[in-house]
C-alpha positions as CSV (number, residue, x, y, z in Angstrom):
1,S,-63.4,-82.3,98.5
2,L,-62.7,-79.2,96.3
3,E,-62.5,-81.9,93.2
4,I,-66.0,-83.3,94.1
5,A,-67.3,-79.9,94.5
6,G,-66.1,-79.0,90.9
7,T,-67.5,-82.2,89.3
8,V,-70.9,-81.7,91.1
9,T,-71.6,-78.0,90.5
10,P,-72.1,-78.1,86.7
11,V,-74.6,-81.2,87.0
12,L,-76.5,-79.3,89.8
13,S,-76.6,-76.1,87.5
14,N,-77.9,-78.1,84.7
15,V,-80.8,-79.6,86.6
16,S,-82.8,-76.1,86.5
17,M,-82.5,-76.4,82.8
18,T,-84.1,-79.7,82.3
19,P,-87.9,-79.6,80.7
20,E,-90.8,-80.3,83.0
21,V,-91.6,-83.8,84.1
22,R,-94.4,-85.5,82.3
23,K,-96.3,-88.3,84.4
24,D,-96.7,-90.5,81.6
25,L,-92.7,-90.8,81.2
26,K,-92.4,-91.8,84.8
27,I,-90.5,-94.9,85.5
28,R,-92.3,-97.2,87.7
29,N,-90.6,-98.6,91.0
30,K,-91.0,-102.4,89.6
31,T,-89.3,-101.2,86.6
32,A,-86.5,-99.2,88.3
33,H,-85.8,-102.0,90.5
34,M,-85.4,-104.3,87.7
35,L,-83.3,-102.2,85.8
36,W,-81.0,-101.7,88.9
37,F,-80.7,-105.2,89.8
38,S,-80.2,-106.7,86.2
39,G,-77.8,-103.9,85.2
40,L,-75.7,-104.3,88.4
41,R,-75.9,-107.9,88.3
42,G,-74.7,-108.1,84.6
43,A,-71.8,-105.5,85.2
44,V,-70.5,-107.9,87.8
45,A,-71.1,-110.9,85.9
46,Y,-69.2,-109.4,82.8
47,A,-66.2,-108.0,85.1
48,C,-65.9,-111.6,86.4
49,A,-65.8,-113.1,83.0
50,K,-63.5,-110.8,81.5
51,T,-61.0,-111.6,84.4
52,F,-61.5,-115.3,84.1
53,P,-58.1,-117.1,83.4
54,N,-57.5,-117.7,79.8
55,N,-55.2,-120.6,80.4
56,N,-57.1,-123.1,78.2
57,G,-58.3,-120.6,76.0
58,N,-61.9,-120.7,77.1
59,R,-62.4,-116.9,78.2
60,P,-64.2,-115.8,74.7
61,Y,-66.7,-118.8,75.5
62,F,-67.3,-117.5,79.3
63,V,-67.8,-113.9,78.0
64,S,-70.2,-114.8,75.3
65,T,-72.2,-117.0,77.3
66,T,-72.4,-114.6,80.3
67,M,-73.6,-111.9,78.0
68,A,-76.2,-114.0,76.4
69,I,-77.5,-115.0,80.0
70,V,-77.5,-111.3,81.1
71,M,-79.2,-110.2,78.0
72,F,-81.8,-112.9,78.4
73,T,-82.5,-112.0,82.1
74,V,-82.8,-108.1,81.4
75,F,-85.2,-108.8,78.5
76,T,-87.1,-111.5,80.4
77,F,-87.5,-109.7,83.7
78,G,-88.1,-106.5,81.9
79,C,-91.0,-107.8,80.1
80,A,-92.2,-109.3,83.3
81,T,-92.6,-106.0,85.0
């Protein structure tokens, strides 16, 4: 509990130092949802690919294919929002 307070306190003190929010820089809800969903899905897929057994030497292929699919979906869904 004390460690959490020590970690959160500097972050909260810096919040007041941030500049004013401009309305033209606001992230829309659809865009935020896409970034969250794609990012979370991509992180889980990458973690699964990195822990894939490398018995036959296929792990690099799984990692590169997973990253290609993640990048494709992030950019495709990002352009669609």
